[in-house]
C-alpha positions, -999 to 999 in steps of 0.1 A, spaced: -513 907 -439 -546 900 -422 -561 885 -453 -531 863 -459 -533 849 -423 -570 841 -428 -562 821 -459 -536 802 -440 -560 795 -411 -587 784 -435 -562 761 -453 -551 746 -419 -587 742 -408 -596 725 -441 -567 701 -439 -575 692 -403 -611 685 -412 -600 663 -441 -576 644 -419 -604 639 -393 -627 627 -420 -602 602 -433 -596 589 -398 -633 584 -393 -637 568 -427 -610 543 -419 -627 535 -385 -660 531 -403 -646 508 -429 -628 487 -402 -662 484 -384 -680 473 -416 -653 447 -423 -656 434 -388 -694 432 -391 -692 414 -424 -668 388 -411 -691 382 -381 -721 379 -405 -704 357 -430 -706 321 -417 -679 301 -435 -688 269 -418 -723 267 -433 -727 237 -457 -764 241 -465 -775 239 -502 -784 276 -504 -749 286 -494 -732 261 -517 -752 274 -546 -737 309 -540 -702 296 -546 -688 305 -580 -676 276 -600 -654 277 -630 -661 257 -661 -636 233 -678 -649 243 -712 -627 264 -735 -656 283 -750 -684 291 -725 -719 285 -739 -750 304 -730 -786 293 -735 -806 303 -765 -828 326 -744 -798 346 -733 -796 380 -750 -777 410 -741 -784 447 -746 -756 448 -772 -777 428 -796 
């Protein structure tokens, strides 16, 4: 019986540690999201920030320059 009780205690300890880890991971992610939102300045209208905005093309077939080559070629 003693060995069976030790396995149950180890299992409970492991699950408790996992739950604590997940709680800390969620807190860490919430902190990172908060820091990112503070860092990201959405009101900036400078040219460097505007260049980072992704724009879609109206073309049906996107074209790449002749110098563009991928590893697949």
